[in-house]
N, C-alpha and C positions, 0 to 999 in steps of 0.2 A: 195757343199751339199745343199745350199739354192736353186740352180737351179734344183737339182734332186727332192727336196721336193715340188717345185712349181707346178709340174705336178700332184702330188698326193693329195695335200691339196686343200680344197675349198677356194673360194675367201674370205670368212669371216675370215678364219684362217690366211691367208696371210695379210689381212688388219689389223688384230688385232696384228700382230707381231710388226708393227711399224718400226721405224728406228733402226739401230744397236746400237745407243747410249742409247736407252731406254730399251734395253733387260734386263738390270739388275735391272730395277724398279720392285718391288714386285707386285704391282697392274697390271702392264702390263703383267708380266709373268702369273699371275692367269687368266687374260682374254684370253691370248694366249692359255693356256692349255685347257680352256673350249671350245674355238673356234676350236682347233685341234681335240678334242674329238667329237664335233658335226660334223665336216667335215668327219672324219674317219667313224663315224657311218652312215652318209649319203651314202658314197661310198660303204660301206659293204652291206647296204640294197639294193642299186642299183644293186650290183653284184649278190646278192641272187635272186632278181627279174628276172634279165636277165637269170640266170641259170635255173630258174623254167619255163620260157616260152618255149614252144615247137618249135614255129616258130617265125620269126621276125614280130612284130606288133600284136601278139596275146597274150591275157592274159592267165595265167596258168589255166588249168582245175581244177575245184574244186573236191577234193576227196569226195567220198560218205561217209558221217558220219555213223557209225554203229548205229543201233537202241538203244535207251537208255535201260540200264539194271536196272530193278527195283526189289529189293529184297522184297518178300512178307512179310507182317507183320501179327501178330495175329488178328488185327482188320480187315484187308482186307479179310483174310480167313474167319473170322466169318461173315462178310457181304455177301460174296459170297455164303457161305453155307446157310445163312438165305434166300437169294433170291431164291436159288434153291429149298429149302424146301417149301417156300411160293408158288411158282409156281406149284409144285407137289400137294400141298394141295388144292389150288384153282381149279386146273384141275379136281381133284377127287371129291371135296365137292360142289363146286359152279362153274361149267363151264360157266354159264351165265355171271360171273364176269371177265372172261378173257379179254374182251375189256377194262374194267376199269384198269386192271393190265397193259395192253399195254399202256394206256394213262399215268399212273403213271410212267412207265419206261421212256417214251419219255420226260416227264416233268423233270425228274431228270438227265437222262443220256445224252440227247442231248446237253444241255448247258455245261455240264462238258466235253463232247467229243469235242465240238467246242473250248472251252478254252484250252483243252489239245493239240489239233492239231494245233491251230493257234498261241497261245502265249507261249507255252512251247517248249523247245528244238529248238528254232529258226525256228519254223514252219516246222520241218522235215517231218511230216506226213500231211501237210496241204491239199494236193490234194487227199487224201483219202475221203474227204468230198464230192467229186463229183462222188463217185461210185454209182452203180445201186441200191444197197440196201437202200441208203438214200432216193432216189426218191420213191421207193416202200413203205417205211415206212411212208413218208409224204402223199402219195396217200391213203394208208389204213387209216391213222389217219383222213384225210379229209373226207373220205366216212363214217367211223364209227361215226364221229361227226355229219354228216348230218343224218345218220340213227337214232341217238339219238334224233334228232330234228324232226323226222317223215318222213324221206325219204323212198321211196319204189321203188328201182331201181334194180330189180333182174338181169338184163343183166350186168349192171356195177358191181354188186356184184360178178357175175361169172367171169368177166374179172380180177378183183382185187384178187379174190380167186386163180385164175390160176397163177397170178404173185407171190403172197405171198407164196403159198404152192408148187410152181413149181421151178422157177430159184432161188429165194432167199432161200428157204428151202434146195434145193440141193446144194447150196453153202456151207452149213455146211460140206459136204464131200469134195467139191472141194478146199475150203480154209482150211480144216482140223481144224475147230473151235473146241475148247476143253473146258471142264469145269475145268479150272485152277482157283480154288476158291480164291487163294491168289493174283491173278492178276486182277486188275480192267479192263485192256484193253481186256484181253481174255474173261472175263465174259460179258462185254458190247458187244463185237463182236458176241458172241454166242447168247445172247438174242436178238440182232438186227436182226439176221437171223431166230430165232425161234418164237418170239412173234407175228410178223405179221400173220404168218400162223395159229397160235393158235387162235388169235383173229377172223380171218375170219372163221375158223372152228367152233368156238362157235356161231358166227353170222349166219352161214349157217345151222347148224344142231341143234341148241338149241334156237328155236324161242319161242314165247309166248305159254304157256301151256306145254312146254317141257324144263323147266329150269334146271332139274336135270337128272341124268343118269337113274334113275328108270322110270321117266315119258317118257324119250326118248326111252328107250328099250321097253316100252309097246306100243309105237306107231307102227302100222303095216308098214312093209317095202313096197316099191313100187313093183308092180307085176313083171316086168322083171328086172333081176339083171343088165342087160346091156342096160337100157333104154336110156342112153346117146348116144348109137350108132344107134338109130332109124332114119329112113330116114327123118321123119318129123322134127327132131331136128338138121339136118345137117346145115341149114342156121344159127341158133343160135350158133351151135358148131363152124362153120368156121368163123362166124362174130365176136361175142363177146368173145368167149373163145380162139380164135387163132389170128384173124386179129387185134383185138383191143390191146391185149398184145404186139403183134409184132410192131404195130405202136408206142406204148408207149416205147418199147425198142429202136426203130429207132430214136425217138426224143431224148432219153437220149444219144444214141451213137453219134448223131450229136453234141449235146451240149458238151459231154465229149471231142470229137475230137477238137472242136473249142477252148475249154479252155486249154486242156493239150498239144495237139500236135501243135496248132497254136499260141494261145494267149500268153501262158506262157512257151513255149518250151525252150527259151533261159534262163529264170529264173531257170527252173528245172535243166538244164545242168550246169549252172554256180554255183548255190548254193547247188546242190546235193540233191534236194528233192526226197523223195521216192514216188513211185506210185504203183498202183495195178499190172501193167505189170512188173515192176522191182521185186516186191515181189514174184509174181508167177514164174518168171524166175529163181530167186535164189532157190526157193523150188524145182522146176523141175530139176535144175542142180544137187542139192544135192541128190535128189531121183533117178537120172538117168532116168528120164522120157523120153520116145521116142518122145513125142510131143515137148520137148525142142529143140531137134535136128531139128525138122521141122520148128518151129517158129523162133528160134534164128539163122537164116542163111540168108545171103544176106544183102541188103541195109536196111536202116531204114524204108523207105516207104514200102518195102516188109514185114518187120516184123509187122508193124502196120496193114497192110491189112490182113495178115494171122491170126494175133491175133484177129482182129475184126470178121473174118469169123468163127473162132473157137468159139468165144463168141456167135455168131448168131446160130450156130449149137447146142451149149449147151442150149441156151434159148429155141429153138424150141423143142428139145427133152424133156426137163424138163416140158415144157408146156403140151406136150402130156402125160407125166407121171402123171400130176396133174388132168387130166380129170376124171378118175374113182373115185377119192376121193371126187369129187364135188357132185356127186349124190348118191354114195354108202356110207352109214354110217359105215359099218364094215371095208371097205377099208380105209376110212378116219381115223378110230381109229388105225388101224395097222400102218399107215403112221405117225401118231403123236407119237406113241411109238418109231418108228424108228428114228424120229427126236430127241428124248431125248437120245436114245442109242448111236447115232453116236458121239456126243461130249464126252460122257462118255468113249467110247472106245478109242477115240483119246487121252483123258487125261490119261487113264491107260497106253497106249503105251508110252506117254511122260514121265510119272513118272517112268516106268520100265527102259527106256533108261537113264534117269537121275540117277537112282540108280546104274545102271551098270557103268556109267561113274564115279560116286563118288567112287565106290568100286575100280575101276582101278586106279584112282588118289591116293586113300589112300594106295593101295598096292605099287605104285611107290614111294611114300614118305616114307613108311616103309622100303623099300629096300635101298633107298638112306641113310636113317638114320642108318640102320644096317651096311652099307658099311663104313660110317664115323666112327662108333664106332669100327669096326674091323680093321681099318687102324692103324699101329703103329705110335707113335710119331716120329717127324723128327729126334731127336738125336739118337733114337734107330735104325732108318732106316739107318742113316749114319754109325753107328757102325757096323751094319750087312754088309753093303757094304764093309767096310774096312776089315772085317774078311774074307769075301768071295773073296776078290780081284777083285770085280767088279767095284770098283771105289773109288776114294779118294775125300773127300770134298775139295772145292776150297781153303779154308783157310789153309789146310794142304799140298797142292800141292807144290812140290819143284820148286824153281825158275828156269827159263830157263837159260841155260849156254850160 
């Protein structure tokens, strides 16, 4: 028996056993039991690790942790509603103050978002901080801070307006941002895509002398409604409104690729970090989107290239959609209203779906509870079986002859 155990126990356990004459010593027996437990625990952990590895010499792949579930509280809902009401009030009463609201939002939300993504939940959402919207928010804040200091760069303003009211604003629909007032994450994401465009809208259309809606509406409109399509404006249109935003997007795409796909690719795979590509892939699969079948096919390199091309097409098309609102005040007003309405509509759809799921779950629980109450007790069921001749309880069965 000692020979059989020698192959299973660790060397520490065998050394602690000592000689046969010391087996009946109480201290030796206690040390031996402790060493045996440690050795068995070590062998079990090694067996579990070997079973979890897919191939020899490779570490087990980390499973993707689900996003944290945070139940909304009354305080969070009140803060979200207050932020929404404050932005609506400022937009209607003092649109010239929208850049200041944007600065106040960045001052409060960005440190909290950095702490939440980096230090909470083991950095699960860390690589969201490299997304395009953060770059645009930083660029708009830098330009508006310089404008407050006396800068006058209309071409740069047009380029940033195209980025903030184009790709970033249209991401409200692409990412399905919603006004979930009880969720700080959803509220912050919605404001991050909404406020840069609102700040640039106020900077572009509410200059000195037109700080209010009444003064802006009294100002005469430009003669041709489509002046941005004039031939004399084509160099500025193609240069600052299209080429400069595309160069900005290319710089961000190169930086994102170097960080996420090259520098930290192994860390993302090993620790299961979430990225924008993974998030959009999950949403597209759940929605049955046709683009998911096009992108999520083939090798990893092909997926990255196709996803980047789709992002480039989305950026170029949304830049084109932002050009009319740059020079046309009525078009800009309609677009700002649409930007508020899209998250509200997504929130209404989410709440309706959650209500249907809650009703279905409550109905299932009610049916299960009714079935438990309708079932007869065990002793009555056995008595009914004996009367009907369908069976005899085990304790009354006759012994086998």
